[in-house]
C-alpha positions in Angstrom: 82.1 118.4 111.7 80.7 115.0 113.3 78.9 115.3 116.6 80.9 114.0 119.6 78.2 111.4 120.3 78.8 109.7 116.8 82.2 108.3 118.0 81.8 107.7 121.5 83.4 104.2 122.6 83.3 102.4 126.0 85.9 103.0 128.7 87.9 100.0 127.9 88.3 100.9 124.3 89.9 104.2 125.5 91.8 102.4 128.3 93.2 100.2 125.3 94.4 103.1 123.5 96.0 104.7 126.5 97.7 101.6 127.2 99.2 101.6 123.8 100.3 105.2 123.9 102.2 104.5 127.4 104.0 101.4 125.7 105.0 103.6 122.6 106.2 106.4 124.9 106.5 105.3 128.3 106.9 108.4 130.1 103.6 109.9 129.2 102.3 111.4 132.3 98.7 112.3 131.1 96.3 111.5 128.3 93.2 113.2 127.0 90.8 112.0 124.4 88.4 114.5 123.3 85.8 115.2 120.5 86.1 117.4 117.6 84.8 120.4 119.7 86.8 119.5 122.8 84.3 117.5 124.7 86.2 115.0 127.0 85.7 111.5 126.2 88.3 110.0 128.4 91.1 111.2 130.6 93.9 109.1 132.6 93.3 111.4 135.4 89.9 113.4 135.4 90.8 115.3 138.5 93.8 116.9 136.8 92.3 117.2 133.4 92.8 121.0 133.8 96.5 120.4 132.9 96.0 119.8 129.5 93.1 122.3 129.0 95.1 125.2 127.5 97.0 122.7 125.0 93.3 121.4 124.1 92.2 125.0 123.6 95.1 125.8 121.3 94.4 122.8 119.4 90.7 123.8 118.9 91.9 127.4 117.8 94.7 126.8 115.6 94.2 125.7 111.8 96.6 123.2 110.5 95.7 122.1 107.0 94.4 118.7 106.6 97.3 117.9 104.2 100.1 118.9 106.7 102.2 115.8 107.7 101.8 116.3 111.1 98.3 117.7 112.4 99.2 118.9 115.8 101.0 121.3 118.2 103.1 121.3 121.2 102.5 123.7 124.2 105.4 124.6 126.5 103.8 127.2 129.1 104.4 124.7 132.0 108.0 124.6 133.1 107.8 121.0 134.3 106.2 119.6 131.3 105.2 119.7 127.7 101.6 118.8 126.3 101.3 117.6 122.6 98.0 117.8 120.9 97.0 115.9 117.8 93.8 115.9 115.6 92.5 112.8 114.3 90.9 113.4 110.8 88.6 111.6 108.6 89.3 110.6 104.9 87.4 113.8 103.9 89.5 115.9 106.2 86.8 116.4 108.7 88.2 116.2 112.4 87.0 113.2 114.3 88.7 113.6 117.6 91.6 115.4 119.6 94.4 113.5 121.4 96.5 115.4 124.2 99.4 113.9 126.0 101.6 115.5 128.7 105.4 114.6 129.0 107.5 115.5 132.1 111.0 116.6 131.4 113.5 115.7 130.1 111.2 114.0 127.7 109.4 117.4 127.3 112.3 118.7 125.3 111.4 116.3 122.6 110.0 118.1 119.5 106.7 117.4 117.8 108.3 115.4 115.1 109.8 112.9 117.5 106.8 112.6 119.7 104.5 112.2 116.7 106.8 109.5 115.2 106.8 107.4 118.3 103.1 107.4 118.8 101.9 107.4 115.1 100.9 103.6 115.2 98.6 104.3 117.9 97.1 107.4 116.2 96.7 105.6 113.0 94.7 102.8 114.7 92.7 105.4 116.5 91.9 107.0 113.1 90.8 103.9 111.5 88.3 103.2 114.7 87.0 106.8 114.9 86.3 106.7 111.1 84.5 103.3 111.3 82.3 104.5 114.2 81.7 108.1 112.6 80.3 106.4 109.5 77.9 104.5 111.6 76.7 107.3 113.7 77.2 110.5 112.2 74.5 110.5 109.4 71.3 110.5 111.9 73.0 112.7 114.5 73.8 115.5 112.3 70.4 115.4 110.8 68.6 115.5 114.0 67.8 119.3 113.4 66.1 118.7 110.2 63.0 116.2 110.4 62.3 116.5 106.8 65.7 115.3 105.7 66.0 112.8 108.5 62.6 111.2 107.3 63.8 111.0 103.6 67.2 109.4 104.8 65.0 107.2 107.0 63.0 106.0 103.8 66.3 105.5 101.7 67.5 103.3 104.5 64.5 101.0 104.2 64.5 101.0 100.6 68.0 100.3 99.8 67.7 96.4 100.0 64.5 96.6 98.3 65.6 98.2 95.1 69.1 99.8 95.3 68.7 101.4 91.8 65.6 103.1 92.9 67.0 104.2 96.2 70.2 105.4 94.5 67.9 107.7 92.5 66.8 109.4 95.3 70.0 110.5 96.3 70.5 113.2 93.6 67.0 114.2 93.9 67.5 114.7 97.6 70.6 116.7 96.7 68.7 119.0 94.6 66.1 119.6 97.2 68.5 120.2 100.0 71.1 122.2 98.2 68.9 124.2 95.9 70.3 122.7 92.8 69.1 122.8 89.4 70.8 119.4 88.4 72.3 116.6 90.5 73.8 113.6 89.3 75.5 110.2 90.3 78.2 108.8 88.2 79.4 105.4 88.6 81.8 104.6 85.4 82.8 101.1 86.5 79.0 100.2 86.8 78.4 102.0 83.6 75.7 104.0 85.7 74.6 107.7 85.5 71.7 108.9 87.4 70.6 112.3 86.9 67.9 114.2 88.5 66.6 117.6 87.4 64.7 119.9 89.9 61.1 120.6 88.8 60.7 123.7 86.8 64.1 123.6 85.0 64.2 123.3 81.2 64.0 120.0 79.4 67.1 118.7 78.4 69.3 120.8 80.7 70.8 117.7 82.6 72.2 116.3 79.6 73.9 119.5 78.4 75.4 120.0 81.9 76.7 116.5 82.0 78.0 116.6 78.5 80.1 119.3 79.4 81.2 118.2 83.1 81.2 114.3 83.1 84.9 113.7 82.4 85.9 116.6 84.7 84.0 115.5 87.6 85.3 111.9 87.8 88.9 113.1 87.2 88.6 115.6 89.9 87.3 113.2 92.1 90.0 110.6 91.6 92.8 113.2 91.4 91.8 115.4 94.6 89.9 112.8 96.5 87.7 115.3 98.4 84.9 117.6 98.0 85.5 120.3 95.6 83.6 123.5 95.4 83.3 125.7 92.0 81.3 128.9 92.4 83.2 130.5 89.3 83.5 127.5 87.1 85.9 127.1 84.0 86.8 123.7 82.4 90.3 122.8 81.1 91.2 124.3 77.8 88.1 126.8 77.8 88.9 130.5 78.6 85.3 131.8 79.1 83.6 130.6 82.3 80.9 128.1 82.2 77.4 129.3 83.3 77.2 126.8 86.3 78.1 126.6 90.0 79.2 123.1 90.9 79.8 121.1 94.1 81.0 117.5 93.9 82.3 114.8 96.5 83.9 111.5 95.6 81.8 108.2 96.3 84.0 105.5 97.8 84.0 101.8 97.9 85.0 99.8 101.4 88.6 100.1 100.4 88.5 103.8 100.3 88.8 103.8 96.4 87.0 106.6 94.5 84.4 104.7 92.2 82.1 107.6 91.5 81.1 111.1 92.2 77.8 113.1 93.5 77.6 116.3 91.9 75.1 119.4 92.1 75.0 122.4 90.0 73.3 125.8 90.3 73.0 128.5 87.5 75.8 131.1 87.7 73.2 133.8 89.0 72.2 131.5 92.2 73.9 132.1 95.6 77.3 130.3 96.0 77.7 127.0 97.8 78.7 127.3 101.2 80.4 124.7 103.8 77.1 123.4 105.0 76.5 122.4 101.5 79.7 120.2 101.4 78.6 118.6 104.8 75.4 117.7 103.6 76.7 116.4 100.2 79.5 114.5 101.8 76.8 112.6 104.0 74.7 111.9 100.9 77.5 110.5 99.4 78.2 108.3 102.1 74.5 107.2 101.9 75.1 106.5 98.3 78.1 104.3 99.2 76.0 102.3 101.5 73.2 101.8 99.0 76.0 100.6 96.5 77.5 98.2 98.9 74.2 96.8 99.7 73.2 96.3 96.2 76.2 95.5 94.0 79.0 92.9 94.7 82.5 94.8 95.0 84.3 92.1 92.8 82.0 91.9 89.9 79.8 94.8 89.9 76.8 92.6 89.6 73.8 92.6 92.0 74.0 91.3 95.5 71.7 88.3 96.1 69.4 90.3 98.3 69.2 93.1 95.7 68.6 90.5 92.9 65.8 88.8 94.9 64.1 92.3 95.6 64.4 93.6 92.2 63.2 90.2 90.5 60.2 90.2 92.8 59.3 93.7 92.0 59.6 92.9 88.2 57.4 89.8 88.7 54.9 92.0 90.7 54.9 94.7 88.0 54.4 92.5 84.9 51.2 90.7 84.4 52.2 88.2 82.2 51.0 84.6 81.0 52.5 81.6 83.3 56.1 80.3 82.5 57.4 83.2 80.4 60.5 84.1 82.5 63.6 82.1 82.7 65.8 81.5 85.5 69.7 80.5 85.3 71.7 79.3 88.2 75.5 79.4 87.0 78.2 77.6 88.8 82.0 78.0 87.8 83.3 74.3 87.7 86.3 73.6 90.3 87.3 77.2 90.9 88.9 75.9 94.0 91.3 73.8 91.8 92.2 77.3 89.8 92.9 78.9 93.4 95.3 76.2 94.4 97.2 75.6 91.2 97.4 79.4 90.1 96.3 81.4 93.3 93.4 83.2 94.3 94.1 86.5 92.3 93.8 84.4 89.2 90.6 83.0 90.6 89.2 86.5 91.1 90.0 87.0 87.4 88.2 84.3 86.4 85.0 85.3 88.6 85.3 88.8 87.0 85.7 87.3 83.3 82.6 85.1 83.7 80.4 88.2 85.3 81.5 90.2 82.0 80.4 87.0 79.9 77.0 87.2 81.7 76.8 90.9 81.5 77.4 90.8 77.7 75.0 88.0 77.0 72.1 89.2 79.1 69.1 90.5 77.2 67.3 93.9 77.8 65.7 93.8 81.1 68.1 90.8 82.5 69.0 90.9 86.1 72.2 89.2 87.1 73.7 88.8 90.6 76.7 87.0 92.3 75.0 84.9 95.0 78.2 83.2 96.2 81.8 83.0 95.5 81.6 81.4 92.2 77.8 81.3 91.8 75.7 83.5 89.7 71.9 83.9 89.1 70.3 85.3 85.8 66.5 86.5 85.6 65.6 86.5 81.8 62.3 88.4 81.7 59.7 87.4 78.9 62.0 84.4 78.1 60.3 81.0 77.9 62.3 77.9 79.2 63.4 76.7 76.0 65.1 79.9 74.9 66.5 80.3 78.2 68.2 76.9 77.9 69.6 78.2 74.5 71.1 81.4 76.3 72.6 79.1 78.9 74.1 76.9 76.0 75.8 79.9 74.5 76.9 81.0 78.0 78.6 77.5 78.5 80.2 77.4 75.2 81.6 81.0 75.5 83.2 80.3 78.9 85.2 77.6 77.4 87.0 80.2 75.5 88.2 81.9 78.6 90.6 78.8 79.1 94.2 79.1 78.6 97.3 78.8 80.4 99.2 80.5 83.1 102.9 80.1 83.9 103.0 77.1 81.5 100.2 75.3 83.6 96.7 74.7 82.1 93.7 77.1 83.2 90.5 75.6 82.4 87.3 77.4 82.7 83.7 75.6 82.4 80.2 76.4 83.6 77.6 74.1 84.9 74.1 75.9 84.5 70.6 75.0 85.7 67.6 76.4 84.2 64.0 76.7 85.3 61.1 78.8 84.6 59.6 81.6 86.7 56.2 83.6 86.7 53.6 81.0 87.4 51.1 82.1 89.6 51.7 79.1 92.0 55.7 79.4 92.1 57.8 81.9 94.1 61.0 82.9 93.5 62.8 80.9 96.2 61.2 77.7 94.6 62.3 78.7 91.2 65.7 79.4 92.5 66.0 76.2 94.3 64.8 74.2 91.1 67.6 76.2 89.1 70.1 75.1 91.6 69.2 71.6 91.7 69.4 71.4 88.0 72.8 73.2 88.3 73.9 70.4 90.9 72.6 67.7 88.6 74.9 69.0 85.8 77.7 68.8 87.9 77.2 65.5 88.8 76.8 64.3 85.4 80.1 65.5 84.5 80.2 69.4 84.8 80.3 71.7 81.7 76.8 71.3 80.8 73.2 72.7 80.9 70.2 71.0 82.8 66.7 72.1 82.6 64.3 71.6 85.3 60.9 71.0 84.0 59.0 70.1 87.2 58.4 66.6 86.0 57.7 63.6 88.4 61.1 62.4 87.7 63.0 65.5 88.5 60.7 65.8 91.5 61.9 62.4 92.7 65.3 63.3 92.0 65.0 66.7 93.9 63.6 64.6 97.0 66.1 62.0 96.7 69.1 64.5 96.5 71.0 65.0 99.7 71.6 68.6 101.1 75.0 69.6 101.2 74.7 69.4 104.8 73.8 65.8 104.7 77.0 65.2 102.3 79.0 66.9 105.0 77.6 64.6 107.7 78.1 61.5 105.3 81.7 62.5 104.8 82.3 62.9 108.5 81.1 59.1 108.8 82.8 58.0 105.6 86.3 59.7 106.4 85.8 61.6 103.2 88.0 64.7 104.6 91.5 65.6 103.7 94.0 67.7 105.8 96.2 69.7 103.7 99.0 72.1 104.9 99.9 75.4 103.4 103.4 76.7 104.4 103.7 80.0 106.4 107.3 81.2 105.8 109.3 84.2 106.9 109.4 87.2 104.7 113.1 88.0 105.4 116.2 85.8 105.5 116.2 85.6 109.2 116.2 81.9 110.4 112.9 80.6 111.6 111.1 77.2 111.8 108.6 76.5 109.1 105.1 76.9 109.9 101.9 75.5 108.4 97.9 76.3 108.3 96.0 73.0 108.5 93.2 73.3 105.7 90.2 71.0 105.2 89.0 69.5 101.9 86.1 67.3 101.3 86.2 64.6 98.5 83.0 64.2 96.7 82.2 60.6 95.3 83.4 61.8 92.0 86.8 62.9 93.3 86.3 66.6 93.3 87.5 68.5 96.5 85.4 71.0 98.1 87.2 73.8 99.8 86.7 75.1 103.3 84.8 78.0 102.1 82.1 75.8 100.8 81.9 73.7 104.0 81.4 76.8 105.9 78.3 77.6 103.9 77.0 73.9 104.7 78.0 74.2 108.4 75.5 77.0 109.3 74.4 74.6 111.9 76.5 74.9 114.9 76.4 71.2 116.0 77.9 70.4 112.5 80.4 72.9 112.8 81.7 71.7 116.0 81.8 68.1 114.7 83.9 69.4 111.9 86.4 71.2 114.1 86.5 67.9 116.5 87.3 65.7 113.3 90.0 68.1 112.2 91.6 68.4 115.7 91.5 64.7 116.5 93.0 63.7 113.0 95.6 66.5 112.9 96.7 65.9 116.8 96.9 62.1 115.9 99.1 62.5 113.0 101.4 65.0 114.8 101.6 62.8 117.8 102.7 60.1 115.4 105.5 62.0 114.2 106.7 63.1 117.6 110.4 62.2 116.7 110.2 64.0 113.4 108.9 67.1 115.1 111.4 66.9 117.8 114.2 67.0 115.3 112.9 69.3 112.9 110.5 71.7 114.8 107.8 73.1 113.1 104.3 74.8 114.1 100.9 73.6 112.8 97.9 75.8 113.4 94.3 74.9 113.0 91.1 76.9 112.6 88.4 77.0 115.0 84.9 78.2 114.2 82.5 80.5 116.2 80.4 77.5 117.4 83.5 76.0 118.9 84.7 79.1 120.2 81.7 79.6 122.6 81.3 76.0 123.5 82.9 75.3 127.0 82.6 71.3 126.4 84.6 71.8 123.4 87.3 73.7 125.0 87.6 71.0 127.9 87.8 68.4 125.1 90.6 70.1 123.6 92.7 70.6 126.7 92.2 66.8 127.3 93.5 66.0 123.7 96.3 68.2 124.1 97.5 66.7 127.5 97.0 63.1 126.1 99.1 63.8 122.7 102.4 64.9 124.5 103.3 66.8 121.4 106.5 69.1 121.7 105.4 72.4 123.1 105.5 74.9 120.4 104.2 72.5 117.7 100.3 73.1 118.0 98.5 76.3 117.6 95.0 77.5 116.9 93.4 80.5 115.0 89.9 81.9 114.7 88.6 84.9 113.0 88.7 88.1 115.1 84.9 88.9 114.6 84.2 85.5 116.0 86.0 86.0 119.3 84.3 89.3 120.1 81.3 87.7 121.4 83.2 85.2 123.8 86.3 87.2 125.1 85.6 86.6 128.6 84.5 83.0 128.3 87.6 81.8 126.1 90.5 83.7 127.8 90.7 81.1 130.8 90.8 78.3 128.5 93.3 79.8 126.2 95.5 80.4 129.2 95.6 76.9 130.3 96.3 75.6 126.8 99.1 78.3 126.4 100.7 76.8 129.6 100.9 73.4 127.7 102.7 75.0 124.7 99.8 75.8 122.6 99.8 79.2 120.7 96.9 81.4 119.5 96.6 83.6 116.7 93.7 86.1 115.7 92.7 85.8 112.0 91.1 88.5 109.7 92.9 91.2 111.9 91.9 94.8 111.3 88.6 93.9 109.6 86.6 94.8 112.9 87.0 98.2 114.6 87.5 96.6 118.0 90.9 95.2 117.2 92.9 96.9 119.8 90.7 95.7 122.5 91.0 91.9 121.5 94.6 92.4 121.5 94.4 93.3 125.4 91.8 90.9 126.3 93.3 87.6 124.7 96.4 85.7 125.1 97.5 85.9 121.5 101.0 85.4 120.0 100.4 86.2 116.5 98.0 88.2 114.2 97.0 87.4 110.8 96.3 90.4 108.7 93.2 90.5 106.8 93.5 89.3 103.2 91.8 92.3 101.9 94.7 94.5 103.0 97.3 92.3 101.5 95.4 91.7 98.1 95.6 95.4 97.2 98.7 96.2 99.0 100.5 97.5 95.7 98.1 100.2 94.8 95.9 101.0 97.9 97.7 103.6 100.3 94.9 102.9 102.8 95.9 99.1 102.8 99.5 100.1 103.1 98.8 102.3 106.2 96.9 99.9 108.0 99.4 97.3 107.5 102.2 99.6 109.0 100.1 100.4 111.7 99.2 96.8 112.3 102.7 95.9 112.4 104.0 98.6 114.7 101.0 97.5 117.2 102.1 94.0 116.9 105.7 95.0 117.9 104.6 96.9 120.6 102.6 94.0 121.8 105.3 91.5 121.1 103.5 89.7 118.5 104.3 88.3 115.2 102.5 89.2 112.0 101.4 87.0 109.1 99.9 88.5 105.7 97.4 86.3 104.2 96.9 86.1 100.4 100.4 86.6 99.5 99.7 85.8 95.8 102.4 87.6 93.9 105.9 88.3 94.4 105.2 92.4 94.5 102.9 91.9 97.3 105.4 89.7 99.1 108.2 92.4 98.7 105.7 95.3 99.8 104.5 93.2 102.7 108.2 92.6 103.7 109.1 96.3 103.2 106.1 97.5 105.7 107.6 95.1 108.4 105.4 91.9 108.2 107.1 88.8 109.6 105.8 85.9 107.7 103.6 85.4 104.6 100.9 82.9 103.5 99.5 82.4 99.9 100.1 81.2 96.5 103.4 82.7 96.1 104.7 81.6 99.4 103.5 78.0 98.9 100.7 75.7 97.7 98.7 73.5 100.2 99.9 70.0 100.1 98.8 66.8 102.1 99.6 67.0 105.8 101.5 63.8 105.8 103.8 65.1 102.9 104.3 68.3 104.9 105.5 66.2 107.6 107.6 63.9 105.7 109.3 66.9 103.9 110.1 68.9 107.4 114.0 68.2 106.9 113.6 70.0 103.3 111.7 72.9 104.9 114.1 73.1 107.8 117.1 73.6 105.3 115.8 75.6 102.5 112.9 77.8 104.3 115.3 79.5 106.6 117.9 80.4 103.9 115.5 81.8 101.4 112.3 82.4 103.1 110.2 81.7 99.8 110.2 78.4 97.7 107.9 76.2 95.7 107.7 72.7 97.2 107.8 70.7 94.1 110.6 72.7 92.8 112.7 71.8 95.9 111.8 68.3 95.8 112.8 68.1 92.1 116.4 69.8 93.0 116.8 67.6 96.0 116.0 64.4 93.9 118.5 65.8 91.1 121.0 66.3 93.7 
């Protein structure tokens, strides 16, 4: 059971949840939030908290199963009111906290089902927040009484980023030591990884025998049940005789709570039985394993992360005393992935990324390290490989990638790679220098037409090119000066058939000298400089407002809303806000036309400063939306603190909405919260009809993504407003090009 301190939050957080409960069930007369052991976290009236103590004690003593639909009870001892208690559980069934509310009569006659249904959105959101806080805090809190284990966990934390695989190998060793096991193992089928450790003194080869019998069953049970399983008398499917082991296993989950692996410990059948404390320890070890996996492996491709790649490459270099120039380094960039995303949808772009990752993994020689270092970029370390053999491997990869091309929905899907090659291992060269050289060679390949391999030999000619090549930040600054940015508009349309004015998000693209468009994701990477971020925001806002103001008459006749993105750098700049107010006043754009959105996490650092500016702009008809909503555990507090009218649900929930119950639950909770606060909801990354249908079924108001509508030039979007007004309100979904063609034919 988590320590009560592991999930404590600020008074403002509890007040936010209390306000939400009061909105969902207005006649609530008392609210108490408590820890799993009954310690009070917050009470709406501390002086009269004793009113709900009996209900709290019943909640602590009763034993509703974790799989019950409603995990709570009703207490009616008092004739004037009834008290309803609910347990908040984590993903593994552990109790994270307790909620008790009191309702006066006649509301007290409501049954448990009715009360639970009315406040379920708040309970779901609270469960998400407490789970996140527990995951952060419970590990060390629960181990305070065991300094040896705490020290081992500390060493694991420090080593995780240095060498994730080595750190992961400590987990089963620690499980053996702490749980008195003979064999412990981590199984990660998607990573083709099995890590097994035998306790000293056990017979040689025992681990292979155990896993040969148990491997398939362990993973199947973990995925089927999704919780910790204890078998103190073990028999396998299809076998009558018992297996001479005792086993305990628990799932390893990714960030989306999907089961990606299992951690298991075995004892011989003559050893003592596994106990509840063993399950709790194993679950904590599994969480630590999941943390190491997240820090070491990219969730989309399963390749190493950039930090893990750098650390493991440096470790290999330090461990091998080789002659200079015997290692190869490849920097791989997927050409024009943004074109794939815009023409086919981000889900197809993800498929291309995964296909390229599989290609790199298949072609890598023994000892090769491969990492995804950016959205469409990879690095490969080829040990014991001279620069010419490395170049030949790069050429093989380039040729193989072309075969990934094809067609989707009668449109070509072109895949190619630009690859830079450099050498590594010389005494006077650091990894970051070799990586920069390979990246420069890759950039040269792209400048020379893409779909090619370039080698950095370190010659004067190449060094001069390196010095002459402008940084991407310099390119962005030059583009600002040369007016090389483009504004696109992506439709945001209702998911139901209810009439609604069309909406658009204004997107930024940069034109390179060769005509290539760079998407905002790459610009954001270049714009780490706050000043540059503010300059980009200012350019976008000035250009967008100027074009909308010039189309004032069209917008008056065909209303539409256009939202622009604000960076974290702009949010925290008071001068920027004053400039924005002046521009809006001067433009005289129709109220309701202009809106702004910003990431939820970016707003958290500036809540007090930006709220007054937002209120003044709202009086001028400007609206605001929180982007990436649900990613941060402080979501509810932000809703109470900022004058927003819309929330855009984080795209990670939309993209696996079909198969992930956790995402479905979060979307339901968010939509109900939005209804309570009178806010509209937008689902981002609606890439398929199945996602669109599911989001609409779960109550989301609007959708944005490839299936809803592709980005088009802002001027074209304004020009087509009569068509949007005609078609969008009747169907909710359409492809702009198809509508235009139909209109022309008619």
